[in-house]
C-alpha positions as CSV (number, residue, x, y, z in Angstrom):
1,M,0.0,0.0,0.0
2,N,1.2,3.5,-0.9
3,R,2.2,5.9,1.9
4,K,-0.6,8.1,3.3
5,M,-1.5,11.2,1.2
6,P,-3.3,14.3,2.2
7,Y,-7.0,14.3,1.7
8,D,-7.7,15.8,-1.7
9,Q,-8.1,19.5,-1.0
10,G,-9.6,20.2,-4.4
11,L,-12.4,17.8,-3.9
12,I,-13.2,19.3,-0.5
13,T,-13.2,22.8,-1.9
14,I,-15.6,21.8,-4.8
15,I,-17.9,20.0,-2.4
16,L,-18.1,22.9,0.0
17,A,-18.8,25.3,-2.8
18,L,-21.6,23.1,-4.1
19,L,-23.2,22.8,-0.6
20,G,-22.9,26.5,-0.1
21,F,-24.5,27.2,-3.5
22,G,-27.2,24.7,-2.7
23,L,-28.2,26.3,0.7
24,I,-28.4,29.7,-0.9
25,M,-30.7,28.4,-3.7
26,V,-32.8,26.3,-1.4
27,F,-33.3,29.4,0.9
28,S,-34.6,31.4,-2.1
29,A,-36.7,28.6,-3.8
30,S,-38.2,27.2,-0.8
31,T,-39.5,30.3,0.8
32,P,-43.0,30.5,-0.7
33,V,-43.6,26.8,-0.5
34,S,-42.4,26.7,3.1
35,R,-44.6,29.4,4.2
36,E,-47.6,27.9,2.6
37,L,-47.1,24.5,3.9
38,Y,-45.6,25.2,7.4
39,G,-46.4,28.8,8.1
40,S,-42.7,29.6,8.3
41,Q,-40.4,30.8,5.5
42,T,-37.4,29.0,6.7
43,A,-39.0,25.6,7.8
44,I,-37.8,23.8,4.7
45,F,-34.5,25.6,4.7
46,T,-33.9,24.6,8.2
47,R,-34.6,21.0,7.4
48,Q,-32.1,21.0,4.6
49,L,-29.6,22.6,6.9
50,I,-29.9,19.8,9.4
51,A,-29.7,17.1,6.7
52,M,-26.4,19.0,5.4
53,V,-25.0,18.7,8.9
54,L,-25.8,15.1,9.2
55,G,-24.4,14.6,5.9
56,M,-21.0,16.3,6.9
57,V,-20.9,14.0,10.0
58,A,-21.4,11.0,7.6
59,L,-18.6,12.3,5.5
60,L,-16.3,12.8,8.3
61,V,-17.0,9.3,9.5
62,T,-16.6,7.5,6.0
63,M,-13.4,9.6,5.1
64,K,-11.8,8.2,8.2
65,I,-12.7,4.5,7.5
66,D,-10.4,2.5,5.3
67,Y,-12.2,1.9,2.1
68,H,-10.8,-1.4,1.8
69,L,-13.3,-2.5,4.5
70,Y,-16.0,-2.2,1.8
71,Q,-14.4,-4.9,0.0
72,R,-15.2,-7.6,2.6
73,R,-17.9,-9.8,1.7
74,T,-19.7,-9.4,5.0
75,V,-19.9,-5.7,4.7
76,V,-20.9,-5.8,0.9
77,F,-23.9,-8.3,1.6
78,V,-24.9,-6.4,4.8
79,L,-25.2,-3.3,2.7
80,L,-27.1,-5.1,0.0
81,G,-29.4,-7.0,2.3
82,L,-30.2,-3.8,4.4
83,S,-31.1,-2.1,1.0
84,V,-33.4,-5.0,-0.2
85,L,-34.9,-5.3,3.3
86,L,-35.9,-1.6,3.5
87,L,-37.1,-1.7,-0.2
88,G,-39.1,-4.7,0.5
89,F,-40.5,-3.1,3.6
90,L,-41.4,0.0,1.7
91,L,-43.7,-2.1,-0.7
92,L,-45.7,-3.2,2.4
93,T,-46.2,0.4,3.7
94,P,-49.8,1.6,3.1
95,G,-49.2,5.2,3.0
96,T,-48.0,6.9,-0.3
97,V,-46.7,10.4,-1.3
98,Q,-48.1,11.4,-4.8
99,G,-49.0,7.9,-5.4
100,A,-45.5,6.5,-4.6
101,R,-43.9,4.6,-1.6
102,R,-40.5,5.9,-1.5
103,W,-39.8,6.8,2.3
104,V,-39.5,4.7,5.3
105,R,-40.1,6.4,8.6
106,L,-37.2,5.9,11.0
107,G,-38.1,7.7,14.3
108,P,-38.6,11.5,13.7
109,V,-37.0,11.3,10.1
110,N,-38.1,9.8,6.7
111,F,-35.4,7.8,4.8
112,Q,-35.4,7.0,1.1
113,P,-34.1,3.5,0.9
114,S,-33.4,3.9,-3.0
115,E,-30.5,6.3,-2.0
116,L,-28.8,3.6,0.1
117,A,-29.4,1.2,-2.7
118,K,-27.4,3.4,-5.2
119,L,-24.4,3.3,-3.0
120,S,-24.8,-0.5,-2.1
121,V,-25.0,-1.4,-5.8
122,I,-21.8,0.6,-6.6
123,V,-19.9,-1.2,-3.5
124,F,-21.2,-4.6,-4.8
125,T,-20.3,-4.0,-8.4
126,S,-16.9,-2.8,-7.5
127,C,-16.1,-5.8,-5.5
128,Y,-17.7,-8.1,-8.0
129,L,-15.3,-6.7,-10.7
130,V,-12.4,-7.8,-8.7
131,W,-13.9,-11.0,-7.3
132,K,-14.9,-12.3,-10.8
133,R,-12.4,-10.7,-12.7
134,E,-11.5,-13.9,-14.6
135,H,-15.2,-14.7,-15.3
136,L,-16.7,-11.4,-16.1
137,N,-17.4,-12.6,-19.7
138,S,-18.8,-16.0,-18.8
139,L,-22.5,-16.0,-18.9
140,S,-23.1,-18.6,-16.2
141,R,-20.3,-17.8,-13.8
142,G,-20.0,-13.9,-14.2
143,L,-22.9,-12.0,-15.7
144,L,-26.0,-14.0,-14.7
145,P,-25.3,-14.0,-11.0
146,Y,-24.5,-10.3,-11.1
147,L,-27.6,-9.4,-13.0
148,A,-29.7,-11.5,-10.7
149,V,-28.5,-9.5,-7.6
150,V,-28.4,-6.0,-9.1
151,G,-31.7,-6.7,-11.0
152,T,-33.5,-7.6,-7.9
153,V,-32.5,-4.2,-6.4
154,I,-33.7,-2.4,-9.6
155,L,-36.8,-4.2,-9.7
156,L,-37.6,-3.3,-6.1
157,V,-36.9,0.4,-6.8
158,L,-39.2,0.2,-10.0
159,C,-42.0,-1.2,-7.7
160,A,-41.8,1.9,-5.6
161,P,-42.4,3.1,-8.4
162,D,-39.3,5.2,-9.1
163,L,-38.2,4.7,-12.8
164,G,-35.7,7.6,-12.5
165,T,-33.7,6.1,-9.8
166,A,-33.9,2.7,-11.3
167,L,-32.4,4.0,-14.4
168,S,-29.7,6.0,-12.5
169,I,-28.7,2.8,-10.7
170,A,-28.8,0.8,-14.0
171,M,-26.6,3.4,-15.6
172,T,-24.0,3.5,-13.0
173,A,-23.7,-0.2,-12.8
174,G,-23.6,-0.6,-16.6
175,F,-20.8,2.1,-16.7
176,L,-18.8,0.1,-14.1
177,M,-19.1,-3.1,-15.9
178,Y,-18.1,-1.4,-19.2
179,V,-15.0,0.0,-17.5
180,G,-14.4,-3.4,-15.8
181,G,-14.0,-5.2,-19.3
182,V,-17.4,-6.7,-20.0
183,R,-17.6,-7.2,-23.7
184,Y,-19.9,-5.1,-26.0
185,R,-22.1,-8.1,-27.2
186,Y,-23.3,-8.6,-23.6
187,F,-24.6,-5.0,-23.5
188,L,-26.3,-5.5,-27.0
189,A,-27.8,-8.7,-25.7
190,L,-29.1,-7.1,-22.5
191,A,-30.7,-4.4,-24.6
192,A,-33.0,-6.9,-26.3
193,P,-35.2,-7.4,-23.3
194,V,-34.6,-4.1,-21.5
195,V,-35.8,-1.8,-24.4
196,P,-39.3,-3.4,-24.8
197,A,-39.6,-3.4,-20.9
198,L,-38.8,0.3,-20.7
199,Y,-41.4,0.9,-23.6
200,L,-43.9,-1.0,-21.7
201,L,-43.1,0.8,-18.3
202,V,-43.8,4.2,-20.1
203,V,-46.7,3.4,-22.5
204,R,-48.6,1.4,-20.0
205,V,-48.4,4.1,-17.2
206,P,-50.3,7.1,-18.0
207,Y,-48.3,9.7,-16.0
208,R,-45.0,8.4,-17.7
209,L,-46.7,8.4,-21.2
210,N,-47.9,12.0,-20.5
211,R,-44.3,13.1,-19.4
212,V,-42.9,11.8,-22.7
213,L,-45.6,13.6,-24.7
214,A,-44.9,16.7,-22.8
215,F,-41.2,16.4,-23.5
216,L,-42.0,15.9,-27.3
217,D,-44.2,18.9,-27.6
218,P,-44.8,20.9,-24.3
219,E,-46.9,23.6,-26.2
220,K,-49.4,21.0,-27.3
221,D,-50.9,21.1,-23.8
222,P,-49.4,24.1,-21.9
223,Y,-51.9,24.0,-19.0
224,G,-52.0,20.2,-18.7
225,I,-49.2,17.7,-19.3
226,G,-46.8,20.4,-20.7
227,Y,-47.4,22.8,-17.8
228,Q,-44.4,21.8,-15.6
229,I,-41.7,21.7,-18.4
230,R,-43.1,24.8,-19.9
231,Q,-42.8,26.9,-16.6
232,S,-39.3,25.5,-16.2
233,L,-38.3,26.8,-19.6
234,I,-40.0,30.2,-18.9
235,A,-37.9,30.5,-15.7
236,V,-34.6,29.6,-17.4
237,G,-35.3,31.8,-20.4
238,S,-36.4,34.8,-18.3
239,G,-33.0,34.9,-16.4
240,G,-31.0,36.0,-19.5
241,W,-27.3,36.4,-19.0
242,N,-27.3,37.8,-15.3
243,G,-30.6,36.7,-13.8
244,L,-33.3,38.7,-12.2
245,G,-31.3,38.8,-8.9
246,F,-31.2,36.6,-6.0
247,A,-34.6,35.9,-4.5
248,Q,-36.2,38.0,-7.2
249,G,-37.5,35.1,-9.2
250,K,-41.3,34.9,-10.0
251,Q,-41.8,31.2,-11.2
252,K,-41.2,30.0,-7.7
253,L,-44.4,31.7,-6.6
254,F,-46.5,28.6,-7.3
255,F,-46.0,28.7,-11.2
256,L,-43.3,26.2,-11.2
257,P,-44.0,22.9,-9.3
258,E,-41.1,21.6,-7.2
259,P,-38.9,24.7,-7.4
260,H,-36.9,23.5,-4.4
261,T,-36.4,19.9,-5.4
262,D,-36.5,18.6,-9.0
263,F,-36.6,21.8,-10.6
264,I,-34.2,24.0,-8.6
265,Y,-31.9,24.5,-11.5
266,A,-34.8,26.4,-13.3
267,V,-34.7,28.9,-10.2
268,V,-30.9,29.2,-10.7
269,G,-31.4,30.1,-14.3
270,E,-34.1,32.6,-13.5
271,E,-32.4,34.3,-10.6
272,L,-28.7,34.0,-11.4
273,G,-29.0,33.8,-15.2
274,F,-26.7,31.9,-17.6
275,V,-23.7,32.8,-15.5
276,G,-25.1,31.1,-12.5
277,C,-26.1,28.1,-14.5
278,L,-22.6,27.9,-16.0
279,T,-20.9,28.2,-12.7
280,L,-23.0,25.3,-11.3
281,L,-22.1,23.3,-14.4
282,L,-18.6,24.1,-14.1
283,L,-18.5,22.9,-10.4
284,F,-20.0,19.5,-11.4
285,A,-17.4,19.3,-14.3
286,L,-14.7,20.0,-11.8
287,L,-16.1,17.4,-9.3
288,F,-16.3,14.7,-12.0
289,R,-12.7,15.4,-13.2
290,R,-11.3,15.5,-9.6
291,G,-13.1,12.2,-8.8
292,V,-11.8,10.4,-11.8
293,R,-8.3,11.5,-11.0
294,I,-8.6,10.2,-7.5
295,A,-10.1,6.9,-8.8
296,L,-7.3,6.3,-11.3
297,R,-4.6,7.0,-8.7
298,A,-6.1,4.6,-6.2
299,D,-3.9,1.9,-4.6
300,S,-6.1,-1.0,-5.8
301,P,-8.5,-2.1,-8.6
302,F,-11.3,-2.0,-6.0
303,G,-10.5,1.6,-5.2
304,T,-10.6,2.6,-8.9
305,F,-14.0,1.0,-9.5
306,L,-15.4,2.4,-6.3
307,G,-14.2,5.8,-7.0
308,L,-15.4,5.7,-10.7
309,G,-18.7,4.4,-9.3
310,I,-19.2,7.3,-6.9
311,V,-18.4,10.0,-9.3
312,S,-20.4,8.6,-12.1
313,M,-23.5,8.2,-9.8
314,I,-23.2,12.0,-9.0
315,A,-22.4,12.9,-12.7
316,F,-25.4,10.9,-14.1
317,Q,-27.9,12.3,-11.5
318,A,-26.8,16.0,-12.1
319,L,-26.8,15.3,-15.9
320,I,-30.4,13.9,-15.8
321,N,-31.8,16.6,-13.5
322,I,-30.4,19.5,-15.5
323,S,-31.4,17.9,-18.8
324,V,-35.1,17.5,-17.4
325,T,-35.0,21.2,-16.4
326,L,-33.9,22.2,-20.0
327,S,-36.4,19.9,-21.6
328,L,-33.6,17.8,-23.0
329,L,-35.1,14.5,-21.2
330,P,-38.6,13.7,-20.2
331,T,-39.4,14.7,-16.6
332,K,-37.8,12.4,-13.8
333,G,-38.0,12.8,-10.1
334,L,-34.3,13.0,-9.4
335,P,-32.9,15.7,-7.2
336,L,-29.8,17.7,-8.2
337,P,-27.0,16.3,-5.9
338,F,-25.9,18.7,-3.1
339,I,-28.3,21.4,-4.3
340,S,-31.9,20.2,-4.3
341,V,-33.8,19.7,-1.1
342,G,-33.6,16.0,-0.1
343,G,-32.4,14.7,3.2
344,S,-31.6,11.0,2.3
345,S,-29.9,12.2,-0.9
346,I,-27.6,14.7,0.6
347,V,-26.6,12.4,3.5
348,V,-25.8,9.4,1.2
349,M,-24.0,11.7,-1.3
350,L,-21.8,13.1,1.3
351,A,-21.1,9.7,2.9
352,A,-20.0,8.6,-0.7
353,V,-17.8,11.7,-1.0
354,G,-16.3,10.7,2.4
355,I,-15.4,7.3,0.8
356,L,-13.9,9.1,-2.3
357,L,-11.8,11.1,0.2
358,N,-10.5,8.0,1.8
359,I,-9.5,6.7,-1.5
360,S,-7.5,9.9,-2.2
361,R,-5.8,9.5,1.0
362,Q,-4.5,6.1,0.1
363,G,-3.6,6.8,-3.5
364,S,-0.6,8.0,-5.2
365,D,0.5,11.5,-6.4
366,G,2.2,10.2,-9.4
367,D,1.3,8.7,-12.8
368,D,2.8,5.2,-12.2
369,S,-0.4,4.1,-10.4
370,E,-2.4,4.5,-13.4
371,S,-0.6,1.8,-15.5
372,W,-2.4,-1.2,-13.9
373,V,-5.7,0.6,-14.4
374,K,-5.2,0.4,-18.2
375,G,-4.4,-3.3,-17.8
376,T,-7.5,-3.9,-15.8
377,V,-9.7,-2.1,-18.1
378,D,-8.4,-3.7,-21.3
379,A,-8.5,-7.2,-19.7
């Protein structure tokens, strides 16, 4: 193992910048909704601040834990088992929020098991790529057992129902398997049943079909199925280059649904303009670059896969959320990492960043450590 390195200061700076940016925008975006729902302008902001503090505690804990611990089979299967157990318990919960069962109540707080499932699948996939390196391209000894485990988690998330999170998990897992050396033909073979299944999951579910129709032509029904995305585009477009000014946005005044969660990027566009949107995109780009650099300099193949899984999870989710806001993808209920309101999301994301920081602590500051990575990917 390489000598201990300092924690990656660049990554810490980027995360703190994102968290500060997020708190500022949550305060602005949530004020009208908070006053309407809770009788206090700062109720939602306060809850987000508490979640952020808990997330920072989680980050401080995970950054101190040797990331090699997560490679132990006991730890891997405890994480997976807990995720499956909570997701299964969720399906037995009678109450729903907007027609979905996504939160388990743990004492005074609500927890979203699918957030834990994201991290669990990343840890499991990273381990599996090391455990089964010689058999990854064997259908019976490599791919089918993996697909059975990860497919079960994705299926449980789909039953919530939460197609957006299920796709996010699948994309991250697929990316890691590709990096790990799984051959193209297996991805093509997997697409044969997956594409028709996705088609049915959309066409047979009215609200999902409406989202696709609204994406294709938001002006066709501007006060019906196209209302949400139309208001989002109005918010982004009205901001211009410099925005209307912090807290001066109009769309959050009950025109734009979910301004503090799924569509907070639209509020950024309206109040801070193109400059604010570009700044946020730049922060995520720097985070991705820094995370990949840490992963490639890890002291083990497991560390590389784990680091790449964490940074790709964050990048995919940010890309999907921003694309939805700009009408580049149909609407999905995925929060913008570190920015949107969402206690479970921010705690798990910060815990994952803590793991990434621990990987940086045990990596290398030179380029020699990247040579074995190329061999692993090409194997």
